[in-house]
C-alpha positions, 0 to 999 in steps of 0.5 A, a space after each residue: 499500500 502506498 502512503 500519501 500525505 496531503 499538501 496545501 498549495 496556496 497562491 495570492 496575497 493574504 485575504 485573497 488566496 486560493 488554496 488547493 490540496 494535492 496528494 504526493 506519494 512519499 516514495 516520490 520524494 524519497 532519496 537515499 543518503 549514503 555516507 562513504 567512510 574512506 581513507 583516500 590513501 587506502 588501497 581497499 577503498 580505492 578497490 571499491 571505485 569500479 562498483 561505485 562508478 557503476 552504481 553512480 552511473 546507473 542510479 544517481 537519480 535515487 541517491 546522494 553521496 558524501 565521503 567521510 574521511 577517516 585516516 587509516 594511515 595516520 601514523 605516517 605523520 607521527 613517524 616520518 622515518 617509517 620505512 613505508 614498506 608495509 603500506 606499499 605491500 598492502 597496496 600490491 596486495 589489494 591491487 591484486 585482489 581488487 584488479 584496481 591498478 596502483 603504483 605502490 612505488 609512490 611510498 618509496 619515492 615520494 610518500 604522501 602526507 595523509 594529513 595534508 591530503 585530507 585537509 585539501 579534500 575538506 577545503 575542496 568540500 566548501 565549494 560543494 559536494 560535486 566539486 569535492 567528489 571531482 577533487 577526491 577522484 583527481 587527488 586519488 588519480 594523482 597518488 595511486 596512478 601517477 605516483 605523485 605524493 602531492 607534498 607541495 601546496 602548488 601541486 595541490 593547487 594544480 589538482 584543484 585546477 584539474 577538478 575545476 575549482 575556484 583556485 582562490 577560494 581553495 587557497 583561502 580555505 586550505 590555509 584556514 581553520 575550516 578544514 581542520 574543524 571539518 575533519 574533526 567532524 568526520 572523525 566524530 561521525 565515524 565514531 557515531 557509526 562505530 566505524 572500525 573497517 574501511 571501506 564502509 558505507 552507511 545508507 539511510 533515508 529521511 524517515 525517522 523510523 527507519 534504521 540506517 544500513 551499514 556495509 563494511 568492506 566489499 560486496 557483490 554489486 547487487 547487494 548495493 542495488 538491494 539495499 537501495 531498493 529496500 530503502 526506496 520501497 520500490 525498484 529503481 530503474 537503472 540508466 544506461 551507461 553513456 558512450 565509452 568515448 563520452 565517459 572517458 571525456 567526462 572522467 579523463 582517466 579510467 582503469 580497465 577494471 572500471 571499464 569492465 565493471 561499468 559496462 558489464 564487460 569481461 576484462 578481455 572484451 573491455 581491452 578490445 573496446 579500449 584498443 578501438 578508442 586508442 586506434 582512433 586516438 581518443 585515449 592512450 594507455 599508461 602502464 604501471 607496475 600493477 596494470 594499465 590505465 587509460 588517459 583521454 587525449 582527444 579533447 
């Protein structure tokens, strides 16, 4: 049974108003909120990207997503002399497990600072959710794929430019106290939801009588779709993925694994489609120690 709420719509000025009652299905207005608890430098979190990209392509009309930062490798800031070998080995392990390539040599050659990376991401958030999500993706591409530790502010500023942020605002916000306060807020939120494993996704709606659903680690794609369906109270209609060339134009960098998952292709079939675009000089491959990613060059 579908529940309805009555809503009055009034027009005019006091004393000369006409009102009508409209009835709206609550389900028509329901939207799922997702809190994604991640560490920007966590290889297991990076490994969730293909599924999240597919989820966004197909169902972004039905949910909003906010990334909440919890720094898994905070000890790096306290122990700058740490050999970083364990983190590099962890990256290599998850690259094999998830198929999401990453270049662990960054931890030997130019190790990033988790704290400054987190501050930069929080500074980007002040320009809106979409801008922050673009910036987060560009940050992770630079570190995981391009082997750039982003230890200088001018490098972070260049990432902000790639993410199409307002550079003056980003500069001012990064050097203010606002990102620190926002980062503390993220940590409080992680404590509130008892986050002990990364990545963790918390699904919820605005309905006060419904409990949030927390999912930690990696699951099959249909698990996330089923949670979305249950919270919406109806089956969401997936959108078709855009043409691959257009998708590259929007994203600039994609891994073979991401293309495979988003387009429901075997990796062998995905490679064939990618090589077609390569021959058309739309993209070019960049091979790193754990795999190949593709860069859009046609624009």
